[in-house]
Structure formats: C-alpha cells, structure tokens
gemmi code that builds the backbone of each chain (N, CA, C; Angstrom):
import gemmi

chains = {
    "A": [
        ("GLN", (145.587, -96.625, 247.099), (145.067, -95.615, 247.383), (144.874, -95.316, 248.967)),
        ("VAL", (145.547, -94.424, 249.959), (145.577, -94.473, 251.081), (144.219, -94.768, 251.661)),
        ("GLN", (144.091, -95.555, 252.774), (142.910, -95.871, 253.660), (143.207, -95.261, 255.029)),
        ("LEU", (141.928, -94.780, 255.752), (141.904, -94.634, 256.942), (140.548, -95.235, 257.471)),
        ("GLN", (140.884, -95.863, 258.785), (140.161, -96.302, 259.634), (139.675, -96.013, 261.334)),
        ("GLU", (138.902, -95.520, 261.687), (138.653, -95.086, 263.017), (138.467, -96.417, 263.813)),
        ("SER", (138.730, -96.332, 264.793), (138.281, -97.181, 265.937), (138.075, -96.678, 267.510)),
        ("GLY", (137.262, -97.396, 268.422), (137.202, -96.850, 269.489), (135.829, -97.118, 270.301)),
        ("PRO", (135.626, -96.989, 271.443), (134.421, -96.985, 272.199), (133.041, -96.366, 271.591)),
        ("GLY", (132.160, -96.885, 271.625), (131.024, -96.213, 270.780), (130.179, -95.543, 271.917)),
        ("LEU", (130.465, -95.730, 273.122), (129.396, -95.170, 274.281), (130.517, -94.758, 275.434)),
        ("VAL", (130.546, -93.731, 275.584), (130.948, -93.026, 276.764), (130.547, -92.180, 277.642)),
        ("LYS", (130.923, -92.240, 279.026), (129.904, -91.772, 279.987), (130.244, -90.157, 280.007)),
        ("PRO", (129.352, -89.292, 280.558), (129.508, -87.986, 280.776), (130.382, -87.631, 281.706)),
        ("SER", (131.345, -86.983, 281.473), (132.315, -86.267, 282.059), (133.616, -87.160, 281.910)),
        ("GLU", (133.642, -88.292, 281.290), (135.096, -88.870, 280.966), (135.603, -88.412, 279.596)),
        ("THR", (136.803, -89.455, 279.306), (137.492, -88.947, 277.947), (137.180, -89.819, 276.922)),
        ("LEU", (136.449, -89.026, 275.883), (136.623, -89.759, 274.612), (138.005, -90.170, 273.878)),
        ("SER", (138.078, -91.601, 273.613), (139.655, -91.660, 272.922), (139.049, -92.623, 271.877)),
        ("LEU", (139.738, -92.003, 270.265), (139.529, -92.702, 269.313), (141.305, -92.676, 268.656)),
        ("THR", (140.860, -93.716, 267.601), (142.246, -93.889, 266.798), (141.869, -94.252, 265.484)),
        ("CYS", (142.863, -93.632, 264.668), (142.871, -93.526, 262.960), (143.939, -94.243, 262.763)),
        ("THR", (143.742, -95.600, 262.483), (144.605, -96.401, 261.591), (144.911, -96.080, 259.969)),
        ("VAL", (146.070, -95.697, 259.585), (146.348, -95.442, 258.234), (147.067, -96.831, 257.698)),
        ("SER", (146.495, -97.138, 256.292), (146.907, -98.022, 255.715), (147.316, -97.714, 254.155)),
        ("ARG", (148.220, -98.358, 253.490), (148.705, -97.927, 252.063), (148.998, -96.191, 252.193)),
        ("GLY", (149.517, -95.934, 253.198), (150.104, -94.714, 253.181), (150.867, -94.460, 254.534)),
        ("SER", (151.703, -93.523, 254.891), (152.397, -93.446, 256.035), (152.294, -91.816, 257.090)),
        ("VAL", (151.799, -91.863, 258.235), (151.619, -90.800, 258.880), (152.802, -90.206, 259.131)),
        ("SER", (154.241, -91.056, 258.677), (155.596, -90.201, 258.995), (155.901, -89.464, 257.642)),
        ("SER", (155.034, -89.758, 256.710), (155.324, -88.812, 255.587), (155.323, -87.274, 255.753)),
        ("GLY", (155.995, -86.735, 255.372), (156.278, -85.304, 255.804), (155.294, -84.540, 254.719)),
        ("SER", (154.370, -85.164, 253.824), (153.874, -84.680, 252.714), (152.206, -84.136, 253.255)),
        ("TYR", (151.904, -84.628, 254.436), (150.573, -84.467, 254.812), (150.600, -83.952, 256.332)),
        ("TYR", (149.211, -83.659, 256.725), (148.655, -83.628, 257.886), (147.659, -84.681, 258.275)),
        ("TRP", (147.383, -84.940, 259.445), (146.040, -85.733, 259.683), (145.084, -85.341, 260.431)),
        ("SER", (143.995, -85.482, 260.372), (142.823, -84.547, 261.033), (141.794, -85.302, 261.647)),
        ("TRP", (140.968, -84.753, 262.529), (139.868, -85.153, 263.089), (138.442, -84.547, 262.968)),
        ("ILE", (137.376, -84.783, 262.519), (136.281, -84.016, 262.139), (135.445, -84.553, 262.618)),
        ("ARG", (134.317, -83.906, 263.173), (132.959, -84.638, 263.589), (131.605, -83.956, 263.133)),
        ("GLN", (130.823, -84.881, 263.201), (129.435, -84.323, 262.891), (128.164, -84.724, 263.569)),
        ("PRO", (127.784, -84.236, 264.598), (126.589, -84.648, 265.567), (125.337, -84.789, 264.787)),
        ("PRO", (124.650, -85.315, 265.286), (123.345, -85.848, 264.555), (122.539, -84.646, 264.064)),
        ("GLY", (122.390, -84.952, 262.801), (121.437, -83.700, 262.323), (122.180, -82.335, 262.218)),
        ("ARG", (123.356, -82.506, 262.380), (124.109, -81.315, 262.286), (125.199, -81.032, 261.169)),
        ("GLY", (125.984, -80.169, 260.867), (127.151, -80.216, 259.860), (128.191, -80.772, 260.532)),
        ("LEU", (129.411, -80.656, 259.586), (130.475, -81.160, 260.037), (131.357, -80.003, 260.690)),
        ("GLU", (132.198, -80.437, 261.561), (133.311, -79.747, 262.729), (134.582, -80.169, 262.564)),
        ("TRP", (135.418, -79.291, 262.323), (136.905, -79.781, 262.037), (137.608, -79.626, 263.800)),
        ("ILE", (137.808, -80.354, 264.340), (138.289, -80.693, 265.456), (139.884, -80.417, 265.510)),
        ("GLY", (140.717, -80.865, 264.904), (142.244, -80.428, 264.798), (142.858, -81.404, 263.955)),
        ("TYR", (144.443, -81.110, 263.831), (145.237, -81.604, 262.881), (146.803, -81.878, 263.736)),
        ("ILE", (147.303, -82.983, 263.273), (148.783, -83.180, 263.760), (149.430, -83.448, 262.711)),
        ("TYR", (150.788, -83.030, 262.568), (151.849, -83.551, 261.606), (152.601, -84.308, 262.311)),
        ("TYR", (153.622, -85.292, 261.485), (154.407, -86.551, 262.378), (155.302, -85.897, 262.901)),
        ("SER", (155.758, -84.951, 262.959), (156.703, -84.405, 263.925), (155.967, -84.019, 265.225)),
        ("GLY", (154.593, -84.206, 265.439), (153.902, -83.833, 266.683), (153.331, -82.110, 266.589)),
        ("LYS", (153.753, -81.770, 265.417), (152.785, -80.095, 265.363), (151.799, -80.316, 265.384)),
        ("THR", (150.958, -79.714, 266.559), (149.009, -79.823, 266.537), (148.656, -78.337, 266.170)),
        ("LYS", (147.064, -78.397, 265.626), (146.566, -77.228, 265.593), (145.106, -77.762, 265.655)),
        ("TYR", (144.469, -76.965, 267.116), (143.040, -77.215, 267.175), (142.174, -76.189, 267.163)),
        ("ASN", (140.712, -76.561, 266.927), (139.532, -75.706, 266.652), (139.616, -74.909, 268.041)),
        ("PRO", (139.698, -73.695, 268.033), (139.559, -72.865, 269.676), (138.788, -73.372, 270.135)),
        ("SER", (137.299, -73.661, 269.535), (136.353, -73.871, 270.333), (136.464, -75.223, 271.331)),
        ("LEU", (137.376, -76.090, 270.867), (137.470, -77.271, 271.307), (139.071, -77.445, 272.137)),
        ("LYS", (139.872, -76.332, 271.896), (141.182, -76.295, 271.851), (141.290, -76.775, 273.594)),
        ("SER", (140.528, -76.570, 274.591), (140.835, -76.650, 276.196), (140.760, -78.276, 276.235)),
        ("ARG", (139.826, -79.198, 275.388), (139.574, -80.083, 275.810), (140.159, -81.088, 274.516)),
        ("VAL", (140.890, -81.017, 273.811), (141.230, -81.715, 272.542), (142.781, -82.031, 272.948)),
        ("THR", (143.137, -83.353, 272.501), (144.757, -83.679, 272.288), (144.351, -84.843, 271.099)),
        ("ILE", (145.365, -84.177, 270.240), (145.771, -85.609, 269.239), (147.105, -85.739, 269.467)),
        ("SER", (147.385, -86.955, 269.178), (148.990, -87.244, 268.968), (148.912, -88.369, 267.757)),
        ("VAL", (150.164, -88.633, 267.463), (150.733, -89.635, 266.388), (151.786, -90.668, 266.899)),
        ("ASP", (151.521, -91.947, 266.499), (151.994, -93.035, 266.896), (152.845, -93.422, 265.765)),
        ("THR", (154.009, -93.020, 265.166), (154.470, -93.695, 263.850), (154.764, -94.733, 263.806)),
        ("SER", (154.982, -95.600, 264.953), (155.458, -97.332, 265.083), (154.164, -97.977, 264.485)),
        ("LYS", (153.008, -97.340, 265.056), (151.678, -98.316, 264.637), (151.241, -97.499, 263.712)),
        ("ASN", (151.505, -96.490, 263.036), (151.003, -95.694, 261.770), (149.746, -95.268, 262.186)),
        ("GLN", (149.509, -94.746, 262.941), (148.184, -94.254, 263.797), (148.079, -92.647, 264.214)),
        ("PHE", (147.313, -92.323, 264.366), (147.048, -90.984, 264.993), (145.669, -91.011, 265.921)),
        ("SER", (145.454, -90.322, 266.666), (144.754, -90.562, 267.709), (143.843, -89.378, 268.533)),
        ("LEU", (142.750, -89.508, 268.865), (141.981, -88.183, 269.378), (141.868, -88.661, 270.886)),
        ("LYS", (141.964, -87.557, 271.829), (141.589, -87.551, 273.272), (140.576, -86.330, 273.133)),
        ("LEU", (139.213, -86.365, 273.804), (138.526, -85.409, 273.791), (137.908, -85.565, 275.461)),
        ("SER", (138.398, -84.640, 276.555), (138.034, -84.637, 277.739), (136.877, -84.267, 278.038)),
        ("SER", (136.292, -84.534, 279.387), (134.937, -83.741, 279.957), (134.099, -83.839, 278.994)),
        ("VAL", (133.788, -84.901, 278.355), (132.818, -84.815, 277.272), (131.051, -84.914, 278.170)),
        ("THR", (130.207, -84.339, 277.087), (128.577, -84.074, 277.571), (127.878, -84.657, 276.325)),
        ("ALA", (126.724, -84.588, 276.382), (126.084, -85.046, 275.349), (125.822, -84.474, 274.093)),
        ("ALA", (126.333, -83.203, 274.256), (126.790, -82.449, 273.024), (127.875, -82.975, 271.897)),
        ("ASP", (128.791, -83.602, 272.766), (129.896, -84.346, 271.876), (129.602, -85.640, 271.205)),
        ("THR", (128.253, -86.269, 271.434), (127.948, -87.106, 270.665), (128.094, -86.691, 269.050)),
        ("ALA", (128.496, -87.764, 268.517), (128.843, -87.363, 267.094), (129.570, -88.535, 266.207)),
        ("VAL", (129.222, -88.447, 264.800), (130.302, -89.598, 264.176), (131.545, -88.579, 264.082)),
        ("TYR", (132.534, -89.398, 264.308), (134.075, -89.043, 264.074), (134.693, -89.585, 262.939)),
        ("TYR", (135.175, -88.392, 262.169), (135.874, -88.742, 260.931), (137.521, -88.422, 261.699)),
        ("CYS", (138.600, -89.149, 260.406), (139.818, -88.918, 260.675), (139.719, -88.650, 258.793)),
        ("ALA", (140.896, -87.639, 258.787), (141.241, -87.403, 257.193), (142.409, -86.973, 257.331)),
        ("ARG", (142.879, -87.061, 255.852), (143.993, -86.715, 255.669), (144.304, -85.494, 254.711)),
        ("ILE", (145.110, -84.662, 254.954), (145.245, -83.052, 254.176), (146.722, -82.964, 253.684)),
        ("PRO", (146.936, -82.698, 252.461), (148.167, -82.830, 251.983), (148.847, -81.310, 252.442)),
        ("ASP", (150.218, -81.427, 252.524), (150.932, -80.249, 252.921), (151.275, -79.438, 251.637)),
        ("GLY", (150.454, -78.603, 251.468), (150.675, -77.590, 250.211), (151.341, -76.501, 250.416)),
        ("ASN", (151.068, -75.591, 249.325), (152.060, -74.421, 249.612), (150.793, -73.179, 250.474)),
        ("ASN", (149.642, -73.477, 249.891), (148.429, -72.687, 250.326), (147.436, -73.288, 251.460)),
        ("TRP", (146.247, -73.296, 251.814), (145.440, -74.252, 252.162), (145.249, -75.378, 251.341)),
        ("SER", (145.208, -76.605, 252.021), (145.079, -77.678, 251.233), (143.416, -78.348, 251.822)),
        ("PRO", (142.589, -79.116, 250.999), (141.891, -80.033, 251.685), (141.624, -80.945, 252.331)),
        ("PHE", (140.778, -81.610, 252.513), (140.689, -83.149, 252.846), (140.601, -84.135, 251.984)),
        ("ASP", (141.598, -84.518, 251.667), (141.625, -85.494, 250.333), (141.223, -86.795, 250.225)),
        ("TYR", (141.627, -87.446, 251.559), (141.048, -88.742, 252.105), (140.236, -88.899, 253.202)),
        ("TRP", (139.331, -89.553, 253.856), (138.454, -89.744, 255.048), (138.365, -91.036, 255.187)),
        ("GLY", (138.178, -91.573, 256.552), (137.505, -92.646, 257.090), (136.236, -92.584, 256.769)),
        ("GLN", (135.461, -93.721, 257.032), (133.945, -93.915, 257.172), (133.248, -93.026, 258.237)),
        ("GLY", (134.088, -93.069, 259.181), (133.644, -92.498, 260.810), (133.101, -93.327, 261.824)),
        ("THR", (132.908, -92.927, 262.660), (132.504, -94.006, 263.948), (131.766, -93.234, 264.775)),
        ("LEU", (130.480, -93.715, 265.289), (129.248, -92.954, 265.810), (130.004, -93.151, 267.750)),
        ("VAL", (130.235, -92.173, 268.202), (130.644, -92.045, 269.651), (129.062, -91.320, 270.366)),
        ("THR", (128.658, -92.045, 271.429), (127.426, -91.500, 271.914), (128.075, -91.218, 273.385)),
        ("VAL", (127.471, -90.192, 274.094), (127.748, -89.553, 275.203), (126.662, -89.968, 276.007)),
        ("SER", (126.638, -90.812, 277.142), (125.520, -91.116, 277.838), (125.508, -92.296, 279.170)),
        ("SER", (124.986, -91.745, 279.865), (125.252, -92.301, 281.526), (124.536, -94.031, 281.274)),
    ],
    "B": [
        ("GLN", (124.202, -75.200, 264.951), (124.099, -73.927, 263.662), (125.846, -73.895, 262.727)),
        ("SER", (125.831, -74.172, 261.539), (126.860, -74.398, 260.930), (127.816, -73.138, 260.239)),
        ("ALA", (128.650, -72.632, 260.037), (129.391, -71.934, 260.037), (128.819, -71.427, 258.262)),
        ("LEU", (128.833, -72.474, 257.415), (128.582, -72.021, 256.168), (127.030, -72.498, 255.884)),
        ("THR", (126.402, -71.860, 255.265), (124.763, -72.090, 254.816), (124.517, -73.001, 253.879)),
        ("GLN", (123.874, -73.684, 253.792), (123.668, -74.739, 252.584), (122.351, -74.810, 252.662)),
        ("PRO", (121.512, -74.892, 251.623), (119.907, -75.585, 251.488), (119.864, -76.771, 251.937)),
        ("ARG", (119.195, -77.217, 252.653), (118.891, -78.136, 253.220), (118.886, -79.929, 252.071)),
        ("SER", (117.865, -79.459, 251.353), (118.084, -80.441, 249.807), (117.491, -79.638, 248.855)),
        ("VAL", (117.979, -80.127, 247.896), (117.809, -79.990, 246.319), (117.532, -81.030, 245.652)),
        ("SER", (116.954, -81.267, 244.484), (116.543, -82.466, 243.745), (116.683, -81.992, 242.426)),
        ("GLY", (116.535, -83.122, 241.685), (116.619, -83.276, 239.954), (116.148, -84.212, 239.339)),
        ("SER", (115.999, -84.309, 238.099), (115.657, -85.645, 237.293), (117.269, -86.084, 236.627)),
        ("PRO", (117.351, -87.032, 236.436), (118.440, -87.592, 235.489), (118.505, -86.597, 234.276)),
        ("GLY", (119.984, -86.498, 234.131), (120.271, -85.802, 233.029), (120.020, -84.383, 233.084)),
        ("GLN", (119.202, -83.674, 234.214), (119.265, -82.062, 234.594), (120.508, -81.814, 234.961)),
        ("SER", (120.464, -80.392, 235.443), (121.728, -79.774, 236.143), (121.165, -79.260, 237.546)),
        ("VAL", (121.902, -79.060, 238.777), (121.579, -78.709, 239.975), (122.506, -77.969, 240.479)),
        ("THR", (122.000, -76.943, 241.416), (123.261, -76.349, 242.074), (122.862, -76.103, 243.169)),
        ("ILE", (124.053, -76.392, 243.899), (124.050, -76.239, 245.331), (124.994, -74.843, 245.825)),
        ("SER", (124.188, -73.973, 246.596), (124.694, -72.836, 247.253), (125.397, -73.145, 248.623)),
        ("CYS", (126.629, -72.222, 249.115), (127.311, -72.299, 250.158), (127.312, -70.568, 250.506)),
        ("THR", (126.918, -70.394, 251.492), (127.200, -69.171, 251.757), (127.540, -68.716, 253.338)),
        ("GLY", (128.627, -68.292, 252.908), (129.399, -67.666, 254.308), (129.767, -66.094, 254.016)),
        ("THR", (130.844, -65.576, 254.936), (131.086, -64.098, 254.972), (132.233, -63.875, 254.396)),
        ("SER", (132.359, -62.977, 254.718), (133.906, -62.315, 254.053), (135.120, -62.517, 255.056)),
        ("SER", (134.898, -63.177, 256.008), (136.013, -63.811, 256.838), (136.195, -65.359, 256.023)),
        ("ASP", (135.297, -65.758, 255.587), (135.699, -67.417, 255.360), (135.596, -67.326, 253.633)),
        ("VAL", (134.544, -67.713, 253.299), (134.251, -68.069, 251.665), (134.292, -66.836, 250.894)),
        ("GLY", (134.131, -65.514, 251.011), (134.447, -64.230, 250.537), (135.849, -63.714, 250.432)),
        ("GLY", (136.786, -64.194, 251.763), (138.031, -64.083, 251.563), (139.031, -64.898, 251.102)),
        ("TYR", (138.717, -65.699, 250.876), (139.726, -67.015, 249.967), (139.153, -67.592, 248.922)),
        ("ASN", (140.302, -67.938, 248.190), (139.986, -68.908, 247.513), (139.962, -70.270, 247.461)),
        ("PHE", (139.654, -70.812, 248.752), (139.888, -72.047, 249.220), (138.479, -72.597, 249.818)),
        ("VAL", (138.033, -72.750, 248.751), (136.651, -73.588, 249.275), (136.675, -74.988, 248.532)),
        ("SER", (135.957, -75.921, 249.039), (136.223, -77.546, 248.641), (134.717, -77.951, 248.922)),
        ("TRP", (134.275, -79.076, 248.432), (133.010, -79.763, 248.475), (133.536, -81.199, 248.511)),
        ("TYR", (132.797, -81.829, 249.305), (132.600, -83.260, 249.502), (131.146, -83.820, 249.029)),
        ("GLN", (131.273, -84.952, 248.623), (130.306, -85.948, 248.379), (130.235, -87.010, 249.740)),
        ("HIS", (129.040, -87.462, 250.197), (129.170, -88.177, 251.180), (127.870, -89.201, 251.051)),
        ("HIS", (128.057, -90.371, 250.777), (126.863, -91.294, 250.858), (127.062, -92.008, 252.081)),
        ("PRO", (125.592, -91.782, 252.715), (125.901, -92.463, 254.161), (126.348, -93.818, 254.513)),
        ("GLY", (126.941, -93.877, 255.434), (127.640, -95.065, 255.563), (129.133, -95.264, 254.745)),
        ("LYS", (129.646, -94.306, 253.929), (130.782, -94.632, 253.090), (131.790, -93.414, 253.884)),
        ("ALA", (132.943, -93.487, 253.420), (133.897, -92.182, 253.648), (133.216, -91.141, 252.885)),
        ("PRO", (133.144, -89.970, 253.380), (133.452, -88.663, 252.089), (134.296, -88.776, 251.551)),
        ("LYS", (133.545, -88.370, 250.094), (134.930, -88.244, 248.804), (134.913, -86.735, 248.650)),
        ("PHE", (136.297, -86.204, 248.242), (136.762, -84.957, 247.760), (136.406, -84.595, 246.270)),
        ("MET", (135.708, -83.307, 246.192), (134.890, -83.308, 244.847), (135.773, -82.365, 243.937)),
        ("ILE", (135.719, -81.037, 244.991), (136.307, -79.926, 244.264), (137.323, -79.587, 245.462)),
        ("TYR", (138.449, -78.332, 244.821), (139.090, -77.822, 245.840), (139.477, -76.430, 244.932)),
        ("ASP", (140.023, -75.663, 245.750), (140.270, -73.986, 245.346), (139.032, -73.691, 244.400)),
        ("VAL", (137.811, -73.664, 244.809), (136.763, -73.289, 244.471), (136.354, -74.045, 243.255)),
        ("SER", (137.193, -74.245, 242.108), (137.075, -74.771, 241.106), (137.566, -75.795, 240.598)),
        ("LYS", (138.628, -76.108, 241.018), (139.015, -77.372, 240.607), (139.011, -78.839, 240.994)),
        ("ARG", (139.216, -79.841, 240.041), (138.646, -81.166, 240.076), (140.086, -81.713, 240.551)),
        ("PRO", (139.820, -82.688, 241.572), (141.136, -83.836, 241.739), (140.656, -84.596, 240.710)),
        ("SER", (141.996, -85.363, 240.672), (141.870, -86.401, 239.532), (140.872, -87.671, 239.673)),
        ("GLY", (140.087, -87.917, 238.601), (139.382, -88.692, 238.714), (137.642, -88.537, 238.813)),
        ("VAL", (137.788, -86.945, 239.243), (136.151, -86.705, 239.502), (135.764, -86.106, 238.066)),
        ("PRO", (134.633, -86.524, 237.780), (134.112, -86.322, 236.640), (133.682, -84.734, 236.352)),
        ("ASP", (133.788, -84.250, 235.039), (133.738, -83.092, 234.766), (132.309, -82.648, 234.793)),
        ("ARG", (131.389, -83.226, 235.380), (130.043, -83.073, 235.436), (129.975, -82.228, 236.555)),
        ("PHE", (131.023, -82.035, 237.561), (130.484, -81.568, 238.888), (131.713, -80.425, 238.418)),
        ("SER", (131.113, -79.097, 238.693), (132.010, -77.685, 238.799), (131.640, -76.747, 239.750)),
        ("GLY", (132.597, -76.253, 240.025), (132.426, -75.154, 241.293), (132.720, -73.888, 241.057)),
        ("SER", (132.289, -72.761, 241.872), (132.517, -71.293, 241.238), (132.054, -70.574, 242.527)),
        ("LYS", (132.126, -69.253, 242.587), (132.208, -68.534, 243.785), (131.868, -67.071, 243.213)),
        ("SER", (131.001, -66.262, 244.069), (130.609, -64.957, 243.506), (130.409, -64.491, 245.033)),
        ("GLY", (131.343, -63.558, 245.449), (131.170, -62.775, 246.758), (131.633, -63.781, 248.002)),
        ("ASN", (130.436, -63.779, 248.921), (130.411, -64.630, 249.848), (129.874, -66.234, 249.838)),
        ("THR", (129.284, -66.197, 248.372), (128.442, -67.396, 248.270), (129.432, -68.407, 247.145)),
        ("ALA", (129.889, -69.643, 247.657), (130.026, -70.724, 246.433), (129.101, -71.652, 246.217)),
        ("SER", (129.396, -72.086, 245.163), (128.531, -73.062, 244.314), (128.782, -74.402, 243.800)),
        ("LEU", (128.273, -75.273, 243.863), (128.508, -76.439, 243.289), (127.576, -77.146, 242.432)),
        ("THR", (128.003, -77.138, 240.756), (126.814, -77.531, 239.952), (126.849, -78.971, 239.415)),
        ("ILE", (126.000, -79.790, 239.528), (126.567, -80.898, 238.998), (125.488, -81.032, 237.554)),
        ("SER", (125.976, -81.470, 236.387), (125.420, -81.634, 235.047), (125.109, -82.993, 234.840)),
        ("GLY", (124.147, -83.063, 233.993), (123.902, -84.545, 233.512), (123.598, -85.443, 234.847)),
        ("LEU", (122.871, -85.038, 235.623), (122.487, -85.923, 236.901), (122.322, -87.579, 236.561)),
        ("GLN", (122.946, -88.197, 237.367), (122.800, -89.580, 237.537), (122.447, -89.931, 238.716)),
        ("ALA", (121.951, -91.259, 238.637), (121.294, -92.058, 239.767), (122.189, -91.921, 241.085)),
        ("GLU", (123.827, -92.278, 240.657), (124.744, -92.446, 241.681), (124.995, -90.950, 242.264)),
        ("ASP", (124.631, -89.866, 241.864), (125.059, -88.702, 242.504), (124.046, -88.093, 243.479)),
        ("GLU", (123.124, -89.005, 243.861), (122.188, -88.931, 245.083), (123.116, -89.203, 246.201)),
        ("ALA", (123.215, -88.087, 247.070), (124.084, -88.071, 248.128), (123.996, -86.811, 249.012)),
        ("ASP", (124.817, -87.017, 250.037), (125.049, -85.659, 250.759), (126.207, -84.622, 250.567)),
        ("TYR", (125.835, -83.538, 250.021), (127.011, -82.653, 249.479), (127.430, -81.487, 250.848)),
        ("TYR", (128.548, -81.322, 251.279), (129.196, -80.236, 252.018), (130.170, -79.587, 251.662)),
        ("CYS", (130.023, -78.420, 251.898), (131.281, -77.351, 251.464), (131.937, -77.297, 252.408)),
        ("CYS", (133.265, -76.583, 252.337), (134.199, -76.043, 253.292), (134.995, -74.883, 252.714)),
        ("SER", (135.452, -74.273, 253.767), (136.365, -73.010, 253.420), (137.131, -72.728, 254.735)),
        ("TYR", (138.310, -72.151, 254.268), (139.546, -71.698, 255.323), (138.866, -70.454, 255.770)),
        ("ALA", (139.176, -70.424, 256.780), (138.437, -69.183, 257.681), (139.295, -68.552, 258.285)),
        ("GLY", (140.817, -68.312, 257.883), (141.839, -67.693, 259.044), (142.446, -68.113, 259.516)),
        ("SER", (143.657, -68.072, 260.209), (144.872, -68.690, 260.961), (144.306, -69.479, 262.146)),
        ("ASP", (143.042, -69.068, 262.635), (142.752, -69.667, 264.185), (142.213, -70.998, 263.765)),
        ("THR", (141.144, -71.047, 262.631), (140.367, -72.240, 262.564), (140.790, -72.708, 261.248)),
        ("TYR", (141.440, -74.172, 261.114), (141.803, -74.513, 259.849), (140.566, -74.537, 258.562)),
        ("ALA", (139.293, -74.979, 259.112), (138.242, -75.337, 258.211), (137.239, -74.974, 258.743)),
        ("VAL", (136.116, -74.525, 258.029), (134.682, -74.234, 258.455), (133.925, -75.142, 257.327)),
        ("PHE", (132.633, -75.998, 257.888), (131.795, -76.429, 257.186), (130.376, -75.805, 256.866)),
        ("GLY", (129.775, -76.412, 255.919), (128.525, -76.100, 255.816), (127.630, -76.976, 256.594)),
        ("GLY", (126.543, -76.717, 256.689), (125.553, -77.994, 257.649), (125.174, -79.270, 256.424)),
        ("GLY", (125.450, -78.964, 255.377), (125.323, -80.456, 254.206), (123.944, -80.264, 253.353)),
        ("THR", (123.570, -80.793, 252.214), (122.411, -80.593, 251.515), (122.544, -82.005, 250.998)),
        ("LYS", (121.067, -82.444, 251.245), (120.820, -83.549, 250.634), (120.118, -83.577, 249.210)),
        ("LEU", (121.022, -84.070, 248.366), (120.829, -84.380, 246.664), (119.826, -85.448, 246.230)),
        ("THR", (118.497, -85.330, 245.735), (117.826, -86.152, 245.441), (117.647, -86.355, 244.080)),
        ("VAL", (117.975, -87.579, 243.330), (117.846, -87.831, 242.166), (116.672, -88.454, 241.447)),
        ("LEU", (115.527, -87.626, 241.201), (113.914, -88.148, 240.990), (113.893, -89.405, 240.242)),
    ],
}
model = gemmi.Model(1)
for chain_id, residues in chains.items():
    chain = gemmi.Chain(chain_id)
    for i, (resn, *xyz) in enumerate(residues, 1):
        res = gemmi.Residue()
        res.name, res.seqid = resn, gemmi.SeqId(i, " ")
        for name, pos in zip(("N", "CA", "C"), xyz):
            atom = gemmi.Atom()
            atom.name, atom.element = name, gemmi.Element(name[0])
            atom.pos, atom.b_iso = gemmi.Position(*pos), 0.0
            res.add_atom(atom)
        chain.add_residue(res)
    model.add_chain(chain)
structure = gemmi.Structure()
structure.add_model(model)
structure.setup_entities()
C-alpha cells in the first residue's frame, strides 16, 4: 500500500516561509487517479485542510490560507511540497500530507503520512 | 474553533457500543452525503474508516458504522476493543470553495 512521509524543518521563524515535502512510496504522484493534499492540526485544535495538487499542477487551496500557500509537485522525485509564507505562531501545527482518490464525486483522504510538527518561534 | 462540532471525549467498556456525533450545518454535513471518519492513534498516520456517510473501505471491521440525520453525522463503534482507543475525526465536503472541513476530534477511551 502507498506510504507518505513528511519532511522539513521543525522550527521556522516568524515572517519566514515554512517549507515541507511529502515523499510518496509504493505509489506515484504522476498517477492520474489521485490528488495530493496537505492538512494541518494546531496544538489542541482540530484538523484544517490546506490544499491539494494534481500531477498536472492543478491546485486548490483553502480560501483562508490561499494568499500564503503554494503547493507544487515534483514527479521526478515522486514528491509534492508545501510552502506557507509570512508565518506566525498561529501556523504552529502538525502538518500531514494525504492522498485523495480521483472519483466521480467527492473523495475522502484515503492514506495519510504520520505528520510532522512545525513550530513557529524566534 | 473547528467547522464541525464533536464531543471532546467519549468512553465505553470492552464489548459495549459508543457513538460519536459530528454536528455541522446545511452547508456541509446536512447538505451532502460526503462525510468521512478517521481514526488516529497518536504518533501514527490517521486511518480512513468511513466514507460517503456510511460506507466502509476494505479492511475496516463492520463494528464501525456511520449514519447521518439532518446536520449531524454519527460514528458508532460496537463490540468495543482495547485497540479502538484513539482519537476520531469527522470530515465533510463543504461546497466548491473549500474541499473539506473537519471536526475538532473526539478522544475515545476504552475503560
């Protein structure tokens, strides 16, 4: 079964850009059958969908984060990435990557990574 | 403040049944039959348990079932087992602007 693994700095300074990568194994980000997504969970709070990307580069972002988010895909490395600019303490969270099957209707997140904690602090 | 409201905790003894509620609005849970549930053991990857309100992915025991009435979806776990102790999150489609909204999570304790 597919496996997803998040990686990136665990500490980011305020106003800087948070950058994370999700490496996909036992599956391909180039598959036209899936979208690839980022989700986060601030400490003590619920989950928040950040956005997704298709292998073609098509993206969709949460309107509340859209001005600061960029998701990209690197098919040669079988990875997709998240960049969140101008971070504040409110962006401190566990960040998850997840897969969405491309179905006829709305599809759930069928596989997730274990998550990585990113702390925003000077 | 999460978009969907879940109880912070529920508990039950082995063999018993518990139900976790997930309350939204007519713009999400009540408006679509696109509710999913996830089980999360801390430190591990969340696991996909229910989709389209009541469908189970392959490999999920039939002890897990989902339902919906109006703006509230529910996850019922029957025949509780120790390994069911985890956090559970609901998720719903919320229209074309936002792909998904989630609940705040419910901690299930098996007594």
